[in-house]
C-alpha positions in Angstrom: 4.7 -34.9 27.4 7.6 -32.6 26.6 8.9 -30.1 29.1 8.2 -27.2 26.8 4.6 -28.3 26.3 4.1 -28.8 30.1 5.4 -25.4 30.8 3.1 -23.9 28.2 0.0 -25.7 29.7 1.0 -24.7 33.2 1.5 -21.1 32.0 -1.9 -20.9 30.3 -3.6 -22.5 33.3 -2.0 -19.9 35.6 -3.1 -17.1 33.3 -6.7 -18.3 33.2 -6.6 -18.6 37.1 -5.3 -15.0 37.5 -7.9 -13.7 35.0 -10.7 -15.6 36.7 -9.9 -14.1 40.1 -9.6 -10.7 38.3 -13.0 -11.1 36.8 -14.4 -11.7 40.2 -12.8 -8.6 41.7 -13.4 -6.1 38.8 -16.7 -4.5 38.3 -18.7 -1.3 38.7 -19.4 -1.9 42.4 -16.3 -0.8 44.3 -15.8 -3.8 46.6 -12.5 -4.4 48.5 -10.6 -7.6 48.1 -11.2 -8.7 51.6 -14.9 -8.0 51.4 -15.2 -9.8 48.1 -13.5 -13.0 49.3 -15.6 -12.9 52.5 -18.8 -12.6 50.7 -17.9 -15.2 48.1 -16.7 -17.9 50.5 -18.5 -17.0 53.9 -21.5 -15.1 52.7 -20.8 -12.0 54.7 -22.8 -9.0 53.8 -26.0 -9.5 52.0 -25.6 -7.1 49.1 -22.0 -7.9 48.6 -22.7 -11.7 48.6 -25.4 -11.1 46.1 -23.1 -9.3 43.7 -20.3 -11.9 44.1 -22.3 -15.1 43.9 -25.1 -14.1 41.6 -23.4 -11.7 39.2 -19.6 -11.9 39.1 -19.1 -15.7 39.8 -21.5 -16.9 37.0 -19.9 -14.3 34.6 -16.4 -15.5 35.5 -17.3 -19.2 35.1 -19.0 -18.5 31.7 -16.0 -16.6 30.5 -13.8 -19.8 31.0 -16.5 -22.1 29.6 -17.4 -20.0 26.5 -13.7 -19.2 25.8 -12.7 -22.9 26.2 -15.5 -23.9 23.8 -14.7 -21.5 21.1 -10.9 -22.1 21.3 -11.3 -25.9 21.3 -13.9 -26.0 18.5 -11.7 -23.6 16.4 -8.6 -25.9 16.8 -10.8 -29.0 16.0 -12.3 -27.5 12.8 -8.7 -26.3 11.7 -7.4 -29.8 12.3 -10.3 -31.4 10.5 -10.0 -29.2 7.5 -6.3 -28.8 7.6 -6.7 -25.1 7.2 -5.6 -22.4 9.7 -8.2 -20.0 8.4 -11.1 -22.3 9.4 -13.3 -21.4 12.3 -16.2 -22.9 14.3 -18.9 -20.9 12.5 -17.9 -22.5 9.2 -20.4 -25.3 9.7 -23.3 -22.9 10.4 -23.9 -23.9 14.0 -23.4 -20.4 15.5 -25.6 -18.7 12.9 -28.3 -21.4 13.4 -28.1 -21.1 17.2 -28.4 -17.3 16.9 -31.5 -17.7 14.7 -33.2 -19.9 17.3 -32.4 -17.3 20.0 -33.7 -14.4 17.8 -37.0 -16.3 17.2 -37.4 -16.9 21.0 -37.0 -13.1 21.6 -39.3 -12.1 18.8 -42.0 -14.4 19.9 -41.7 -13.3 23.5 -40.9 -16.8 24.8 -37.6 -15.6 26.3 -39.6 -13.3 28.5 -42.1 -15.9 29.6 -39.5 -18.7 30.3 -36.0 -18.2 31.5 -34.9 -21.4 29.7 -36.5 -20.4 26.4 -33.7 -18.4 24.8 -30.8 -20.8 25.4 -33.1 -23.8 24.7 -34.1 -22.2 21.3 -30.5 -21.6 20.5 -29.5 -25.1 21.3 -32.4 -26.4 19.2 -31.2 -24.2 16.3 -27.7 -25.7 16.6 -29.1 -29.2 16.7 -31.1 -28.6 13.5 -28.0 -27.3 11.8 -26.2 -30.5 12.5 -29.1 -32.5 11.2 -29.1 -30.5 8.0 -25.4 -30.8 7.4 -25.5 -34.6 7.9 -28.6 -34.8 5.6 -27.0 -32.6 2.9 -23.5 -34.1 3.0 -24.8 -37.7 3.2 -23.0 -40.7 4.8 -20.1 -40.5 2.3 -19.9 -36.7 2.3 -16.4 -35.3 1.7 -14.8 -32.4 3.7 -15.6 -30.1 0.8 -19.3 -31.2 0.8 -19.5 -30.5 4.6 -17.9 -27.0 4.1 -20.3 -26.2 1.3 -23.3 -27.4 3.4 -22.2 -25.4 6.4 -21.8 -22.2 4.3 -25.2 -22.7 2.8 -26.9 -23.3 6.3 -25.0 -20.3 7.7 -26.1 -18.0 4.9 -29.8 -19.2 5.2 -29.8 -18.8 9.0 -28.3 -15.3 8.6 -30.9 -14.3 6.0 -33.7 -15.7 8.2 -32.3 -13.7 11.2 -32.3 -10.6 9.0 -35.9 -11.3 8.0 -37.1 -11.6 11.5 -35.5 -8.2 12.3 -36.9 -6.7 9.2 -40.4 -7.8 9.9 -40.4 -7.2 13.6 -43.3 -5.0 14.7 -41.8 -4.5 18.1 -39.0 -2.1 18.3 -38.0 -3.2 21.8 -37.7 -6.9 20.7 -35.6 -5.8 17.7 -33.3 -3.8 20.0 -33.0 -6.8 22.3 -32.1 -8.9 19.4 -29.5 -6.6 18.2 -27.8 -6.4 21.6 -28.0 -10.1 22.2 -26.3 -10.8 18.8 -23.4 -8.5 19.8 -22.4 -11.1 22.4 -22.1 -10.5 26.1 -21.5 -12.2 29.5 -23.3 -9.5 31.5 -26.5 -10.3 33.4 -25.9 -14.0 33.3 -26.8 -16.3 36.2 -26.0 -19.8 37.4 -29.0 -20.9 35.3 -27.0 -20.1 32.2 -24.0 -21.9 33.7 -26.1 -24.9 34.3 -27.3 -24.9 30.7 -24.0 -24.4 29.1 -21.6 -26.5 31.3 -23.0 -30.1 30.5 -23.0 -29.5 26.7 -19.6 -27.8 26.7 -18.0 -30.7 28.8 -19.7 -33.3 26.5 -18.6 -31.5 23.4 -15.1 -31.2 24.8 -14.8 -34.8 25.7 -16.0 -35.8 22.1 -13.5 -33.5 20.6 -10.5 -34.4 22.7 -11.1 -38.0 22.3 -10.4 -37.6 18.5 -7.1 -35.8 19.1 -4.8 -38.7 17.9 -6.9 -39.2 14.9 -6.4 -35.6 14.0 -2.7 -36.0 14.5 -2.8 -38.8 11.8 -5.0 -36.6 9.6 -2.1 -34.1 9.2 -0.5 -36.8 7.0 -3.4 -36.8 4.6 -6.7 -38.7 4.5 -5.1 -41.7 2.7 -2.4 -42.0 5.2 -4.7 -41.6 8.1 -7.0 -44.2 6.7 -4.0 -46.6 6.3 -3.3 -46.1 10.0 -6.7 -47.2 10.9 -8.6 -43.9 11.2 -12.2 -43.9 10.1 -12.4 -40.6 8.3 -16.2 -40.6 8.1 -16.5 -41.3 11.7 -13.9 -38.6 12.6 -15.9 -35.9 10.5 -19.2 -37.0 12.2 -17.9 -36.8 15.8 -16.1 -33.6 15.3 -19.1 -32.0 13.8 -21.2 -33.2 16.6 -18.6 -32.1 19.3 -18.1 -28.7 17.6 -21.9 -28.1 17.4 -22.2 -28.9 21.2 -19.5 -26.6 22.0 -20.5 -23.6 19.8 -24.2 -24.2 20.3 -23.9 -24.0 24.1 -21.6 -21.0 24.0 -23.8 -19.1 21.6 -26.9 -20.1 23.6 -25.7 -18.2 26.7 -23.4 -15.5 25.4 -24.6 -14.6 21.9 -22.3 -14.3 19.0 -18.7 -13.9 19.9 -16.5 -14.1 16.9 -12.8 -14.7 16.0 -11.8 -16.4 19.3 -11.9 -19.9 17.6 -9.8 -18.5 14.7 -7.2 -16.4 16.5 -6.4 -18.5 19.5 -5.4 -21.9 17.8 -3.3 -19.9 15.3 -1.4 -18.1 18.1 -0.6 -21.4 19.9 0.0 -23.5 16.8 3.7 -22.9 16.6 4.3 -23.3 20.3 2.9 -26.9 20.2 4.6 -28.0 17.2 1.5 -27.9 15.1 0.2 -31.1 16.5 -3.6 -31.1 16.9 -3.5 -33.5 19.9 -1.5 -30.8 21.7 -3.2 -27.8 20.2 -6.7 -28.8 21.3 -6.3 -28.6 25.1 -3.9 -25.5 24.7 -6.6 -23.8 22.6 -9.3 -24.5 25.3 -7.1 -22.8 27.9 -6.1 -20.1 25.6 -9.7 -19.3 24.6 -10.7 -19.1 28.2 -7.9 -16.6 28.9 -8.8 -14.5 25.9 -12.6 -14.3 26.6 -11.9 -13.6 30.4 -9.4 -10.9 29.4 -11.9 -9.4 26.8 -14.7 -9.4 29.3 -12.6 -7.6 31.8 -11.6 -5.1 29.2 -15.2 -4.2 28.3 -15.8 -3.5 32.0 -12.8 -1.1 32.1 -12.9 0.6 28.7 -16.5 1.8 28.8 -18.2 0.9 32.1 -21.1 3.3 31.6 -21.8 2.4 28.1 -22.1 -1.4 28.2 -19.6 -2.2 25.5 -20.4 -5.6 24.1 -17.9 -8.5 24.3 -18.5 -9.7 20.8 -17.8 -6.1 19.5 -14.5 -6.0 21.2 -13.4 -9.5 19.9 -14.4 -8.5 16.4 -12.5 -5.2 16.5 -9.3 -7.1 17.7 -9.9 -10.3 15.7 -10.8 -8.8 12.2 -7.4 -7.1 11.6 -5.8 -10.3 12.8 -7.8 -12.3 10.3 -6.7 -9.9 7.4 -3.2 -10.3 8.6 -3.5 -14.2 8.3 -4.9 -13.9 4.8 -2.0 -11.6 3.7 0.6 -13.9 5.2 -1.0 -16.9 3.6 -0.9 -15.2 0.3 2.8 -14.4 0.7 3.7 -18.0 1.8 1.9 -19.3 -1.3 3.7 -16.9 -3.6 
C-alpha cells in the first residue's frame, strides 16, 4: 500500500469518525456534550438515554452503513461497466426494492409488522436479481445486463406509480411519497439489525472481486487471459450490489447520486484502480451520507427535509457536469 493511499484512507476514516460523533451530538433536543456521552455510555438520565441510544445512535450507524453500501456498490458498478457514469440503480435493484416497500405500505403490512417494510423491500431486490439473471442468461454480456436492469427499473417504477395512482387511502399515499424521498429519521436498532448483515455480506462479496476488477480495466479479453472468469465476476458483483443497495433502500428509502458522485470524486486520488477505489468509496459514501443527514437537521429542523431530496439537489448538477465533461473529453 502506497503512502499516499494510506494517508487518504486514514483521512477518510477520520472524517467518518468525526461526522459520526457529530451525528450523535446534533439534533432538535438541546443536550450538552457531557450529558450526551454520560447517557450513551453510562445510561445516566432516562429521557436523555432514550434519545441517545434509541434515536441518535441507530441513525448515525445507519448513516455509515447506508453510505458505505451506496459508495461501494457505485464503485463496483463503474468498475464492472468501465463507465464513470454508471451507478447502483442501473441494474434495477433500488427501484424493485422501492416497489416492494410501497406494496407493504399500501397493503398495511408495514403497520401490522415492524419487519414487513424492510422485508418486502429486500424481497423486491432479490426478485430483481433473479429477473436479471433470467433475462441475461448464463452467457449474458455486460450490455445485456444493462438493458435488463433498465427494463426492470422502468417496470418497477411504473408499477410503483400505478400503486400510487390507484391508492384509495390518501394517508398511505402520503406515507409512500415521504418514504420514497429517503430518510434516516425515526429508525431504530431493528433497522440496523436488518441492514447490517446484508451490507456486510454484500461488501465482502464485492471487495473479494477487487483484483478481478483491476484486471478488467485492461479489457475483457486481457482479463480472461489473466485467469479472470468474466461471467462469474458479473454474477458475483450483481449479487453483491443487490445485497448492498437492497439493504440500504430497505431501511432508508431512495437516496440517489451517492453511488455516482463519491467514486468519481475519489477515482483520481486512488489512481483509477478499482481495488483501491472500492474501500475508499465505502468510507467516502459513509462520510457523505452522514454529512447530508446532519445538514438536513440543521437546514430545516422544523420541516423534516428529506435526505434523498438533499442528495438529489446536490448530486443532479454534479451529474450534469460529468456529462458535459465527458462530452468535452470525447470531442
